[in-house]
C-alpha positions as CSV (number, residue, x, y, z in Angstrom):
1,M,0.0,0.0,0.0
2,K,2.9,2.4,0.8
3,T,4.5,1.6,-2.6
4,F,1.2,2.5,-4.3
5,A,0.9,5.8,-2.5
6,V,4.5,6.8,-3.3
7,L,4.0,5.8,-7.0
8,A,0.7,7.8,-7.2
9,T,2.4,10.9,-5.7
10,A,5.4,10.7,-8.1
11,L,3.0,10.4,-11.1
12,A,1.0,13.4,-9.9
13,I,4.1,15.6,-9.4
14,G,5.5,14.5,-12.8
15,A,2.2,15.3,-14.6
16,M,2.0,18.8,-13.0
17,S,5.6,19.7,-13.8
18,A,5.3,18.4,-17.4
19,G,2.4,20.7,-18.2
20,A,3.6,23.8,-16.3
21,G,6.5,24.9,-18.6
22,A,5.4,23.6,-22.0
23,A,4.7,26.3,-24.6
24,P,1.7,25.8,-26.8
25,T,2.4,24.6,-30.4
26,P,1.5,27.3,-32.9
27,V,-1.1,26.4,-35.4
28,P,0.5,25.8,-38.9
29,G,-0.7,27.5,-42.1
30,G,-1.7,30.9,-43.3
31,A,-0.3,33.4,-45.7
32,N,2.9,33.9,-43.7
33,Q,3.8,30.2,-44.2
34,V,5.0,30.7,-47.7
35,S,8.7,30.1,-48.0
36,A,9.9,33.4,-49.4
37,I,12.5,36.0,-49.6
38,S,11.3,39.1,-47.6
39,G,11.6,42.8,-48.4
40,T,9.5,46.0,-48.3
41,V,8.0,48.3,-50.9
42,G,10.7,50.3,-52.6
43,Q,13.4,47.7,-52.1
44,T,14.9,45.8,-55.0
45,I,15.1,42.1,-54.1
46,F,17.0,39.5,-56.2
47,N,15.3,36.1,-56.0
48,G,17.7,34.1,-58.1
49,V,16.1,34.9,-61.4
50,L,14.5,38.4,-61.3
51,R,15.4,41.7,-59.5
52,I,11.9,42.7,-58.2
53,N,11.1,46.2,-57.1
54,V,7.5,46.9,-56.0
55,S,7.6,50.7,-56.2
56,N,4.1,51.4,-54.9
57,V,0.8,50.0,-53.6
58,R,-1.8,52.7,-53.5
59,A,-5.5,53.6,-53.8
60,A,-6.4,53.9,-57.4
61,T,-6.9,57.3,-59.0
62,P,-10.4,58.4,-60.1
63,D,-9.5,57.7,-63.8
64,E,-8.4,54.2,-62.9
65,I,-11.5,53.6,-60.8
66,A,-13.7,54.8,-63.7
67,K,-12.1,52.2,-66.1
68,F,-12.5,49.4,-63.6
69,L,-16.1,50.0,-62.4
70,P,-16.1,48.4,-59.0
71,N,-19.4,47.4,-57.3
72,P,-20.6,49.5,-54.3
73,T,-19.0,47.1,-51.7
74,Q,-15.5,47.4,-53.3
75,K,-12.6,49.8,-53.5
76,V,-9.9,49.8,-56.2
77,L,-6.2,49.5,-55.5
78,A,-3.2,49.9,-57.8
79,F,0.4,48.7,-57.8
80,S,3.6,49.0,-59.9
81,V,6.4,46.4,-60.1
82,L,9.6,46.6,-62.1
83,L,11.0,43.1,-63.0
84,R,14.7,42.9,-64.2
85,N,16.0,39.7,-65.7
86,G,19.0,38.5,-63.8
87,T,19.7,35.4,-65.9
88,T,21.5,34.6,-69.1
89,S,18.4,33.7,-71.0
90,N,14.9,35.2,-71.7
91,F,12.4,35.1,-68.8
92,I,9.1,33.9,-70.3
93,D,7.2,32.7,-67.3
94,L,4.0,33.9,-65.6
95,V,4.4,36.0,-62.4
96,E,1.3,36.3,-60.2
97,Y,0.5,38.7,-57.3
98,T,-1.3,37.9,-54.1
99,F,-2.1,40.6,-51.5
100,A,-2.8,39.6,-47.9
101,D,-4.1,41.6,-44.9
102,K,-3.1,41.5,-41.2
103,D,-5.4,38.5,-40.7
104,D,-3.8,36.7,-43.7
105,I,-7.0,37.0,-45.8
106,S,-5.6,36.9,-49.3
107,V,-6.7,38.3,-52.7
108,D,-5.2,37.0,-55.9
109,V,-4.9,39.7,-58.7
110,P,-6.3,38.2,-61.9
111,T,-3.7,38.4,-64.7
112,A,-6.2,40.4,-66.8
113,D,-5.9,43.2,-64.1
114,Y,-2.2,44.0,-64.7
115,S,-0.2,44.9,-67.7
116,H,2.3,42.6,-69.5
117,A,1.1,39.4,-67.9
118,N,2.7,37.3,-70.6
119,L,6.3,38.2,-69.9
120,N,9.3,37.9,-72.3
121,I,12.1,39.8,-70.7
122,Q,15.5,39.5,-72.5
123,Q,18.7,39.0,-70.6
124,G,19.6,42.1,-68.7
125,A,16.4,43.9,-69.7
126,A,13.4,44.9,-67.6
127,Q,9.6,45.0,-67.8
128,R,7.1,47.1,-65.7
129,Q,3.8,45.6,-64.6
130,D,1.1,47.9,-63.4
131,G,-2.1,46.5,-61.9
132,V,-5.5,47.9,-60.9
133,F,-7.8,45.5,-59.1
134,A,-10.9,45.5,-56.8
135,V,-11.1,44.3,-53.2
136,D,-13.7,44.6,-50.4
137,K,-13.9,48.0,-48.9
138,D,-12.5,46.9,-45.6
139,F,-9.5,45.0,-47.1
140,V,-6.2,46.7,-46.1
141,P,-3.2,44.9,-47.6
142,T,-0.1,44.5,-45.4
143,K,1.9,42.2,-47.7
144,L,2.3,41.3,-51.4
145,I,3.4,37.8,-52.4
146,V,5.1,37.6,-55.8
147,K,5.3,34.1,-57.2
148,C,6.0,32.3,-60.5
149,V,3.2,30.1,-61.6
150,T,4.9,28.5,-64.6
151,C,8.4,28.1,-63.2
152,G,9.3,24.5,-62.8
153,A,10.9,22.9,-59.8
154,K,14.4,23.1,-61.4
155,T,14.3,26.9,-61.7
156,A,16.1,29.2,-59.3
157,F,12.9,31.5,-58.9
158,R,12.0,32.0,-55.3
159,T,8.8,33.5,-54.1
160,V,9.1,37.0,-52.7
161,R,7.1,38.5,-49.8
162,I,6.9,42.3,-49.8
163,S,5.8,44.1,-46.6
164,I,3.6,47.2,-47.2
165,P,4.5,49.6,-44.4
166,N,1.9,52.3,-45.3
167,P,-1.0,50.4,-46.8
168,P,-3.7,52.2,-48.7
169,Q,-6.9,52.5,-46.6
């Protein structure tokens, strides 16, 4: 009986100490889980293939809004990106843009909503892509993810995550 009491006490102490200092495991997933090179608006980031500079993310001008015709629950945002080919061959792949807010709610920009979606950037040359797209009125982007949709596994292209320090409201 004494052995049983000692064993029960040891088990109880062990159970209490095991749970006391353990930190909770974070829940995996979300927009921040993309393996990417990080930067901020205005920085030029080389991702192994392209030098990427997101020069601005802003509220669209009245002329841009008039061409887009959003519905009453939407607002229109605009962005500009300069892509410079850093390889020895033409870059002919499809780059896509995904904006995410502080809660990791994401919005993919349709390729029809930005210029020069079908890229063909010669060695050492550059191409500007300007986009105008609609989002819900309460969406405030805090990051932009730049990814290559058509790049194969053997390419050196790495996804880029751009922080937007002063997001358009």
